[in-house]
C-alpha positions, 0 to 999 in steps of 0.5 A: 694771826695769834697762835692757835687763831689759825683757820683750822678745818677740824670740823665744818662747824668751824666755819660759817655756812657762807664760807662753804658756799665761798669755797665751793663757789671758787672751786667751780671758778677754778675748774673753769678757769685753772690757768688763772691759779697757776703759781698762786701758792708759789713758796708755800709748802703743805705738810701731809701727815697721813697715819691711815692709808689714803689714795683720794684724799692724800693724792688729790691734796698733793695735786691740788698744791702742786697745781697752785705751785706749791711744795709738799713734805710729809709721810704716808706711813707713820712707820716711817717717821718718829711716829713708830718711836713713840712720838707724840702727836704734839711733838710731830705736828709741832715740827712739821708745822715748823716747816710748813704753811699748812698742815693735813692731816689723817689718823685713826683716832677720833678727835686727833686732828683737833689735838694737833691743832691746839699747839700747831704753828699753822693752819691744820685741815682735818683729812679724816679722824678715825670714825668721826669726821671728814670735812674736806670729803663734805666740801667735795660733796657739796661741790658735787651736789651743787654742780650736778643737782643745782642746789643744796636745798630741798633734796631727799638724800639716802646714805647707805651702809656703815653709818655708824663708822662713816665719817664721811656720812657724819660730815655731810648729814651735818652739813646738809642740816643747814640747808633748807627742806632736806630729808634723809633716808638712813639705810643700814643694818641695826648694828651700823645706824648713825650714831645718837649725835647725828640723829640729835643733830638732825632733830635739832635742825628739824629735818626729817629722817626715816630708818630703813633696812634695804635699799629696795625700799628707799631708792624709789623716793631718792634724789641722791644715794650716798653709798659707802662701804662697810669698813673692816678697819673699824671692826673689833674682829673679823667675825663682826665684819663678815656679819655685815660686809655683803649686806648691800650692794647696788645693782642694776636691777635696784637702779631700774627702781630708781628716778631718771635723775637721781645721782649715785655718789660714793666717798670710795674706795668701794669693795662690793657695795656697788657693781661694777656694772653700774659704772656705765649709768650716767647717774653713777657719779662717783668717779666724777665726785673724785675729781671734783675734789681736787678742785674744792681742796685747791679752793681750800688751800687758797681761802686757808693760805689767804685768811679768808675764812673766819673761824671759831675757837677750837675748844670752847667748853669747860676744862674738866681733867678729872673727867675721861671721855667714854669713847675708847678711840678718843684721842684724849685717852691716849695722849696724856698731855691733852686738856679734857674739854667738855660742853655741858647740856644740862647734866650730859657732857659732850667731849669737844674732841670726839663728840661722845656723850656721858651723863654727869654722875 
């Protein structure tokens, strides 16, 4: 492959839907026949660059690579790397990719992983970029749905909690729009509603969605309930967080109103949005969901390293160096060397890093 033509996974949109299905199908086979894949990555090294805390994502990637016979380098605290000295994402990635066969990166700024991929010398996988996207969690979620519901189509899926900042919500909504006859119920406070660009994606796909503000009114109609926590780290102040944190809680009483075949998913970690008493309900699948994550990441690593995936270019829009993204959490507002690139939708510009939209003046 030529430089910058690696099968990076920044957004699931980088891959065709057929590749999503191939990855989840391979994950099912790995789970059923793990012995076949022992040593499949002998001699390969994965670099893990985690600028934000992580338990499941980091450990499942590490476990995935180790089970495939590969090695791991990297950091899980930027204070213990040259980032603490002011090193740019470009320089950190350039060095790490020269030591690695694949990079897995998590970062608090939106569009940061795409920025890293622009100059990386190996494939880069997005393990979460701020409140933007989390494509490998979405692959985990798709695998869970396929294995537990038997289909990715014809589902009524409720999303509850911080739908504004929830990158797992954004990624899964976009993905499920690509399958037939899905419907969405968006359960949040007014302040934490799904961003407009995601609603635009749902509408463009022809899928139905409704917005409600209580679990009670939504739960009887759902095939799947996807709970999320209110994310303290995404709020500007403690006061803002405190005004939202206890609004939604799934408990035994609410579960009584749910269908016997409804499943409960959660990307974890949870705080208080699912009562511990729900854990014993056979419909509660969030711990099983986390286990599926290891298998789908084993599948992804193999697919990327074997170059089994066709991917799209990272930037396809127009370079506009004098236009600045309005999203204050966009990586382009922090890394001066990055090209400012926008898609143009009839006078509305969309940042190619974080998907923020702005009107042309």
